[in-house]
C-alpha positions as CSV (number, residue, x, y, z in Angstrom):
1,X,-78.4,-14.5,-2.0
2,X,-77.5,-17.7,-3.8
3,X,-73.8,-18.1,-6.0
4,X,-73.5,-19.3,-9.6
5,X,-70.7,-19.4,-11.5
6,X,-70.7,-19.4,-15.3
7,X,-67.9,-21.0,-16.8
8,X,-66.6,-21.8,-20.6
9,X,-65.1,-25.2,-21.1
10,X,-62.2,-26.7,-20.4
11,X,-59.5,-24.7,-22.9
12,X,-60.8,-21.1,-22.7
13,X,-60.3,-19.2,-25.8
14,X,-61.9,-15.8,-25.7
15,X,-65.1,-16.2,-26.2
16,X,-65.4,-18.7,-23.8
17,X,-64.2,-16.4,-20.9
18,X,-65.8,-12.8,-23.0
19,X,-69.2,-14.6,-22.5
20,X,-68.6,-15.4,-19.1
21,X,-67.5,-12.3,-18.5
22,X,-70.3,-10.7,-20.1
23,X,-72.8,-13.0,-19.3
24,X,-72.0,-12.6,-15.4
25,X,-72.2,-8.9,-15.9
26,X,-76.2,-9.1,-17.4
27,X,-77.1,-11.7,-15.1
28,X,-75.7,-9.6,-11.8
29,X,-78.2,-6.9,-13.3
30,X,-81.1,-8.7,-14.2
31,X,-81.7,-10.7,-10.6
32,X,-79.7,-9.1,-7.9
33,X,-80.7,-11.6,-5.2
34,X,-78.4,-13.5,-6.6
35,X,-74.4,-13.4,-7.2
36,X,-73.6,-14.4,-11.1
37,X,-69.5,-14.8,-10.7
38,X,-67.5,-15.3,-13.6
39,X,-65.0,-18.0,-13.6
40,X,-62.4,-20.3,-15.9
41,X,-61.6,-23.9,-15.6
42,X,-58.5,-23.9,-17.5
43,X,-55.3,-22.4,-18.5
44,X,-55.5,-19.2,-20.4
45,X,-53.0,-19.0,-23.5
46,X,-50.4,-16.4,-23.1
47,X,-51.8,-15.4,-26.2
48,X,-55.4,-15.6,-25.1
49,X,-54.0,-13.8,-21.8
50,X,-52.6,-10.8,-23.8
51,X,-55.6,-9.5,-24.8
52,X,-57.5,-9.9,-22.3
53,X,-54.6,-7.9,-20.1
54,X,-54.8,-5.4,-22.8
55,X,-58.8,-5.3,-22.0
56,X,-57.6,-4.2,-18.3
57,X,-60.8,-6.3,-17.1
58,X,-60.5,-8.4,-14.0
59,X,-60.3,-11.6,-15.6
60,X,-61.9,-15.0,-14.7
61,X,-60.5,-16.2,-11.7
62,X,-59.4,-20.3,-12.4
63,X,-62.2,-22.4,-10.7
64,X,-60.3,-25.9,-11.0
65,X,-63.6,-28.1,-10.2
66,X,-67.2,-27.6,-9.0
67,X,-67.5,-31.4,-6.9
68,X,-68.9,-30.1,-2.9
69,X,-66.6,-29.5,-0.8
70,X,-65.9,-29.7,3.5
71,X,-65.9,-26.1,3.3
72,X,-69.5,-25.5,1.8
73,X,-71.0,-27.2,4.8
74,X,-68.7,-26.2,7.5
75,X,-70.0,-24.1,10.4
76,X,-68.4,-21.3,12.3
77,X,-69.2,-21.0,16.2
78,X,-69.9,-16.8,17.2
79,X,-68.2,-18.1,20.4
80,X,-64.8,-17.8,21.4
81,X,-63.3,-19.7,24.6
82,X,-60.0,-19.6,26.0
83,X,-58.5,-22.6,27.8
84,X,-57.7,-21.1,30.8
85,X,-61.2,-20.7,31.3
86,X,-63.7,-22.7,33.7
87,X,-66.5,-24.8,32.4
88,X,-69.0,-22.4,34.1
89,X,-68.3,-19.5,31.5
90,X,-69.9,-22.3,28.2
91,X,-72.7,-22.7,31.0
92,X,-74.6,-19.8,29.6
93,X,-73.3,-20.5,25.8
94,X,-75.3,-24.2,26.0
95,X,-78.7,-22.7,27.8
96,X,-78.9,-20.3,24.8
97,X,-77.8,-22.5,21.8
98,X,-76.5,-25.9,22.8
99,X,-73.8,-26.1,20.1
100,X,-72.4,-29.9,19.5
101,X,-68.7,-28.1,19.5
102,X,-67.5,-25.0,20.4
103,X,-63.9,-23.9,19.4
104,X,-61.5,-23.0,22.1
105,X,-58.4,-21.1,21.5
106,X,-54.9,-20.5,24.0
107,X,-53.1,-17.5,24.4
108,X,-54.7,-16.7,20.4
109,X,-54.1,-20.0,18.7
110,X,-56.3,-22.3,18.4
111,X,-56.2,-25.2,21.0
112,X,-59.4,-27.4,19.7
113,X,-63.0,-28.2,19.4
114,X,-64.8,-28.7,23.2
115,X,-67.5,-31.0,22.3
116,X,-70.9,-31.6,24.6
117,X,-69.4,-35.0,24.4
118,X,-66.3,-33.5,26.4
119,X,-68.7,-32.1,29.5
120,X,-71.0,-35.4,29.3
121,X,-68.0,-37.4,30.1
122,X,-66.2,-35.5,32.4
123,X,-69.6,-34.9,34.5
124,X,-70.3,-39.0,34.4
125,X,-67.0,-39.0,35.6
126,X,-66.8,-37.2,38.4
127,X,-70.3,-37.8,39.7
128,X,-68.9,-41.4,39.5
129,X,-66.5,-40.7,42.4
130,X,-68.7,-38.5,44.9
131,X,-72.2,-37.5,44.2
132,X,-71.0,-33.8,44.2
133,X,-68.9,-31.8,42.0
134,X,-67.0,-29.5,44.2
135,X,-64.5,-28.3,41.9
136,X,-65.3,-26.5,38.4
137,X,-62.2,-27.4,36.1
138,X,-61.0,-25.6,33.4
139,X,-62.2,-26.4,29.8
140,X,-58.4,-27.9,29.4
141,X,-58.9,-30.3,31.6
142,X,-61.9,-31.6,30.4
143,X,-61.3,-31.7,26.9
144,X,-59.8,-35.6,25.4
145,X,-57.5,-36.0,22.8
146,X,-58.4,-34.0,19.6
147,X,-58.0,-35.7,16.4
148,X,-56.1,-34.5,12.9
149,X,-58.6,-32.3,11.4
150,X,-59.7,-32.3,7.9
151,X,-58.6,-30.3,5.4
152,X,-61.4,-27.4,3.8
153,X,-61.2,-28.7,0.2
154,X,-61.2,-32.0,0.8
155,X,-64.4,-33.9,-1.1
156,X,-67.0,-34.2,0.4
157,X,-67.7,-37.6,0.4
158,X,-64.1,-38.2,1.9
159,X,-64.6,-35.0,4.7
160,X,-68.4,-37.5,5.6
161,X,-66.1,-40.4,5.6
162,X,-63.2,-39.4,7.7
163,X,-66.3,-37.9,10.6
164,X,-67.8,-41.4,10.5
165,X,-64.7,-43.3,11.1
166,X,-64.0,-41.2,13.9
167,X,-65.5,-41.4,17.7
168,X,-65.9,-37.3,17.4
169,X,-68.7,-35.8,17.0
170,X,-67.3,-33.0,15.1
171,X,-64.1,-32.3,13.8
172,X,-62.1,-29.4,13.3
173,X,-61.6,-27.9,9.9
174,X,-58.3,-25.7,8.6
175,X,-57.7,-23.9,5.9
176,X,-53.9,-23.3,4.6
177,X,-53.1,-24.2,7.8
178,X,-55.5,-22.1,10.3
179,X,-58.3,-23.0,11.9
180,X,-61.6,-22.2,9.8
181,X,-64.4,-23.6,11.4
182,X,-66.0,-27.4,12.5
183,X,-68.1,-30.0,10.7
184,X,-70.6,-32.4,13.0
185,X,-72.3,-35.8,11.6
186,X,-75.2,-33.2,10.6
187,X,-73.4,-31.2,8.3
188,X,-73.1,-34.2,5.8
189,X,-77.1,-35.1,6.1
190,X,-77.4,-33.5,2.5
191,X,-74.4,-33.1,0.2
192,X,-74.2,-29.5,-1.8
193,X,-75.0,-28.5,-5.4
194,X,-72.8,-25.9,-6.9
195,X,-75.2,-23.7,-9.2
196,X,-73.5,-23.1,-12.6
197,X,-74.2,-21.9,-16.1
198,X,-72.3,-23.3,-18.9
199,X,-71.5,-20.9,-21.9
200,X,-69.6,-21.5,-25.1
201,X,-70.1,-25.2,-24.9
202,X,-72.5,-28.0,-23.1
203,X,-71.1,-31.1,-23.2
204,X,-70.3,-32.7,-20.2
205,X,-66.3,-33.9,-21.1
206,X,-65.5,-30.6,-21.9
207,X,-67.2,-28.3,-19.1
208,X,-65.7,-27.7,-15.9
209,X,-64.8,-31.5,-13.6
210,X,-67.6,-32.3,-11.1
211,X,-69.9,-31.1,-13.2
212,X,-71.9,-33.6,-13.2
213,X,-72.5,-33.0,-9.1
214,X,-73.3,-29.7,-10.1
215,X,-76.6,-27.8,-10.2
216,X,-76.7,-26.3,-14.0
217,X,-79.6,-23.7,-14.9
218,X,-78.2,-22.4,-17.5
219,X,-76.3,-22.8,-20.8
220,X,-76.0,-20.3,-23.8
221,X,-73.8,-21.7,-26.5
222,X,-73.6,-21.9,-30.5
223,X,-72.0,-26.0,-30.9
224,X,-74.0,-28.8,-31.3
225,X,-76.5,-30.1,-28.5
226,X,-75.2,-32.6,-25.8
227,X,-75.9,-31.5,-23.1
228,X,-75.5,-33.6,-19.5
229,X,-79.4,-34.4,-17.9
230,X,-80.4,-31.7,-15.5
231,X,-82.7,-32.9,-12.6
232,X,-85.2,-29.0,-13.5
233,X,-86.2,-27.7,-16.3
234,X,-83.5,-24.5,-17.4
235,X,-82.8,-22.0,-19.9
236,X,-81.2,-22.5,-23.0
237,X,-80.2,-20.6,-25.4
238,X,-78.4,-22.2,-28.2
239,X,-77.6,-20.2,-31.9
240,X,-76.0,-21.4,-34.6
241,X,-73.9,-17.8,-34.7
242,X,-70.2,-17.1,-35.3
243,X,-69.7,-16.0,-31.0
244,X,-71.4,-16.8,-28.3
245,X,-70.5,-13.6,-27.7
246,X,-73.0,-12.6,-30.2
247,X,-75.5,-14.4,-27.9
248,X,-74.7,-12.7,-25.0
249,X,-75.2,-9.4,-26.5
250,X,-78.6,-10.3,-27.4
251,X,-79.7,-10.9,-24.3
252,X,-78.9,-7.7,-23.4
253,X,-81.3,-6.5,-26.1
254,X,-83.9,-8.6,-25.2
255,X,-83.6,-7.8,-21.5
256,X,-83.7,-4.2,-22.9
257,X,-80.1,-3.5,-21.5
258,X,-77.5,-2.2,-22.7
259,X,-73.3,-3.6,-22.3
260,X,-71.1,-0.5,-20.5
261,X,-68.3,0.6,-22.9
262,X,-65.6,-1.7,-20.6
263,X,-68.4,-5.0,-21.2
264,X,-68.9,-4.1,-24.5
265,X,-64.8,-4.4,-25.6
266,X,-64.8,-7.5,-24.0
267,X,-67.4,-9.0,-25.7
268,X,-66.0,-7.7,-28.9
269,X,-63.2,-9.0,-28.5
270,X,-64.7,-12.7,-28.0
271,X,-67.0,-12.4,-31.2
272,X,-63.9,-10.8,-33.4
273,X,-61.7,-13.6,-32.3
274,X,-64.2,-16.7,-32.7
275,X,-65.5,-15.6,-36.3
276,X,-61.8,-14.3,-37.0
277,X,-62.7,-10.3,-37.3
278,X,-66.1,-11.5,-39.2
279,X,-63.7,-13.6,-42.1
280,X,-64.9,-17.1,-40.8
281,X,-68.0,-18.8,-42.9
282,X,-69.5,-19.3,-39.4
283,X,-70.2,-15.2,-39.5
284,X,-73.9,-14.4,-39.3
285,X,-75.8,-10.9,-39.8
286,X,-76.1,-11.6,-36.8
287,X,-72.6,-11.3,-35.9
288,X,-72.0,-8.7,-38.0
289,X,-74.4,-6.2,-36.0
290,X,-73.2,-7.4,-33.0
291,X,-70.2,-6.1,-34.0
292,X,-70.5,-2.8,-35.2
293,X,-73.1,-1.8,-32.3
294,X,-70.2,-3.2,-29.9
295,X,-67.5,-1.5,-31.5
296,X,-69.6,1.8,-31.5
297,X,-70.7,1.3,-27.9
298,X,-67.1,0.4,-27.2
299,X,-66.3,4.0,-28.8
300,X,-63.4,1.6,-31.3
301,X,-62.9,0.9,-34.8
302,X,-64.0,-2.2,-35.6
303,X,-61.2,-3.5,-38.1
304,X,-58.5,-1.2,-36.5
305,X,-59.8,-3.2,-33.2
306,X,-59.7,-6.7,-34.3
307,X,-55.8,-6.1,-36.3
308,X,-54.5,-5.0,-33.3
309,X,-56.1,-7.8,-31.0
310,X,-54.7,-10.4,-33.6
311,X,-51.6,-8.2,-33.7
312,X,-50.9,-9.5,-29.9
313,X,-50.7,-13.6,-30.5
314,X,-47.0,-14.4,-30.8
315,X,-45.3,-15.8,-33.6
316,X,-45.7,-19.5,-33.3
317,X,-42.5,-20.3,-33.7
318,X,-41.9,-18.4,-30.6
319,X,-44.1,-20.4,-28.7
320,X,-44.2,-24.1,-26.9
321,X,-45.4,-26.2,-29.4
322,X,-47.6,-28.3,-26.7
323,X,-48.8,-25.3,-24.7
324,X,-49.7,-23.5,-28.2
325,X,-51.8,-26.4,-29.3
326,X,-53.9,-27.3,-26.3
327,X,-54.5,-23.4,-25.8
328,X,-57.8,-24.4,-28.1
329,X,-57.7,-28.0,-28.6
330,X,-61.1,-29.8,-28.7
331,X,-62.1,-33.8,-28.0
332,X,-65.1,-35.5,-30.2
333,X,-65.8,-39.2,-30.6
334,X,-66.5,-40.4,-34.1
335,X,-67.4,-44.1,-34.9
336,X,-65.5,-44.8,-31.6
337,X,-62.8,-43.2,-33.2
338,X,-61.2,-40.0,-30.1
339,X,-60.4,-37.2,-32.2
340,X,-58.5,-33.7,-31.0
341,X,-59.0,-30.9,-33.3
342,X,-57.1,-27.1,-32.2
343,X,-56.9,-24.4,-33.8
344,X,-54.3,-21.8,-33.7
345,X,-54.6,-18.3,-35.4
346,X,-51.5,-16.6,-36.7
347,X,-51.4,-13.3,-39.1
348,X,-49.2,-15.1,-42.1
349,X,-48.4,-18.4,-42.4
350,X,-45.1,-17.5,-45.3
351,X,-43.2,-18.7,-41.8
352,X,-45.2,-22.3,-41.6
353,X,-42.0,-23.8,-42.6
354,X,-39.9,-22.7,-39.6
355,X,-42.3,-24.5,-37.1
356,X,-44.3,-27.2,-39.2
357,X,-42.3,-29.8,-37.9
358,X,-42.2,-29.1,-34.0
359,X,-46.1,-28.8,-34.1
360,X,-45.8,-32.0,-35.3
361,X,-43.7,-33.4,-32.9
362,X,-46.3,-31.4,-30.1
363,X,-49.1,-32.3,-31.5
364,X,-48.0,-36.3,-31.7
365,X,-47.2,-36.0,-28.2
366,X,-50.6,-34.4,-27.0
367,X,-52.3,-37.1,-28.8
368,X,-50.6,-40.1,-27.0
369,X,-51.4,-38.2,-23.6
370,X,-54.6,-37.5,-24.0
371,X,-55.8,-41.4,-25.8
372,X,-56.3,-40.0,-28.8
373,X,-56.9,-42.3,-32.4
374,X,-56.0,-38.9,-34.6
375,X,-55.3,-35.4,-33.8
376,X,-55.0,-32.3,-36.2
377,X,-54.2,-29.1,-35.6
378,X,-55.4,-26.1,-38.2
379,X,-53.5,-22.8,-38.5
380,X,-55.4,-19.8,-39.8
381,X,-54.1,-16.8,-41.1
382,X,-56.7,-14.9,-40.4
383,X,-55.6,-12.1,-42.7
384,X,-55.4,-13.7,-45.9
385,X,-58.1,-16.3,-45.1
386,X,-56.3,-19.5,-45.5
387,X,-55.1,-22.1,-43.2
388,X,-52.7,-24.9,-43.2
389,X,-53.5,-28.7,-41.6
390,X,-50.7,-30.7,-39.8
391,X,-52.0,-34.4,-39.0
392,X,-50.8,-37.1,-37.0
393,X,-50.1,-40.3,-38.9
394,X,-53.6,-42.1,-38.8
395,X,-55.2,-44.1,-42.0
396,X,-58.0,-40.9,-42.2
397,X,-55.1,-38.9,-43.6
398,X,-56.4,-40.2,-46.9
399,X,-59.5,-39.4,-47.4
400,X,-59.1,-35.7,-46.1
401,X,-59.7,-33.6,-49.4
402,X,-56.7,-31.3,-49.5
403,X,-53.7,-31.2,-51.0
404,X,-50.8,-32.3,-49.3
405,X,-47.7,-30.2,-49.2
406,X,-45.5,-32.4,-47.3
407,X,-45.3,-35.2,-45.2
408,X,-49.0,-34.8,-42.7
409,X,-49.8,-31.5,-43.8
410,X,-52.2,-29.8,-45.9
411,X,-53.4,-26.7,-47.5
412,X,-56.4,-25.1,-46.8
413,X,-57.2,-22.1,-49.0
414,X,-60.2,-20.1,-47.8
415,X,-61.0,-22.5,-45.1
416,X,-61.4,-20.8,-41.7
417,X,-63.7,-22.6,-39.3
418,X,-62.8,-25.7,-37.7
419,X,-66.8,-26.2,-36.7
420,X,-68.0,-25.4,-39.8
421,X,-65.8,-26.2,-42.7
422,X,-63.0,-28.6,-40.8
423,X,-65.1,-30.6,-38.4
424,X,-67.4,-32.0,-41.5
425,X,-64.4,-33.4,-43.6
426,X,-63.1,-35.4,-40.3
427,X,-66.7,-37.1,-39.7
428,X,-66.5,-37.7,-43.5
429,X,-62.8,-38.8,-43.4
430,X,-63.7,-41.4,-40.5
431,X,-66.6,-42.5,-42.5
432,X,-64.7,-44.0,-45.2
433,X,-63.8,-46.6,-43.2
């Protein structure tokens, strides 16, 4: 059975997390010969975590990267010998299996690795003294000095380099301070690859770290395509819908499956979030049908569910500006200009003046940390279908089609979508130079 990780982008919003969760459920039904695990490659914002907690599900675990590690190639011996045992105790082991190394324990604690080189070297030394071996030593007596172990989380390439620089045939592997296994040179003959499915994104720079080393086996997305090159043909479902969760729901239908009530509620949460309760201009007829069907399957009222969900979102004035901004922040490169666009949802803009300055400062700090030329933050009132825009100081600000309401602040009536409404204006503004 192979493990296949399903992950959204690095700033996991609800659509990203919920689509990974729902798609993993479907694929485990469709393909029981493999194990599909939903993960997230970024930390959750407070509001996103509150909403996921309210759904009472096992939130996908955080996975930092998919770089191949030493733990992916280490071996575990079925044998366990004690340092005080006589050498004859391993004779049967070597006759049956001829292992490169055997873990040795002393009073229940890991003592070191006994290698075939240890046995050979001792035997040759004894025969050099006398043609007959008259005394059988303990395991402890013939073991050579041990080298420091490798950490299980060490990168594959680093582990291979460490072993190549060692005189040993094998090295012990530790995890969390305890013996976990061992590696030999044979372990590093071929570099392993993680199997990954991307949801709610397809661009490498938005994906989990190490994606360039992984085996991408699928993409489910509703954004523009700028996907990484793959070695083999893969399954791709990329549709211009309002939510990736809508696509996942449609995949249930195409495979004659019905989401269980819990999964239906999770998919509905992601759909409602990305379409702003079906008010975003990115919303399609497919999204509307999916939302109503999922609400029925989940046993909830669609409008009430959406309003209750957004009521869990903290007021921006009560949140740390930088944390709130990066919770849903995407980067783009247009004509060599590095741009960051964030979006925060609120249920009112009446208090905008109370936090506008702090968020302007936070946005500028993020711009500098991320090495961006221009950063903007769209704050969207999902109830009244109205947004405001905060920009860092940049020459393209003057080309934006919005009414200024302050220093680098703009009013955006009827603007709800970053992807469909704001991004094209940002690209146009950059192109004016």
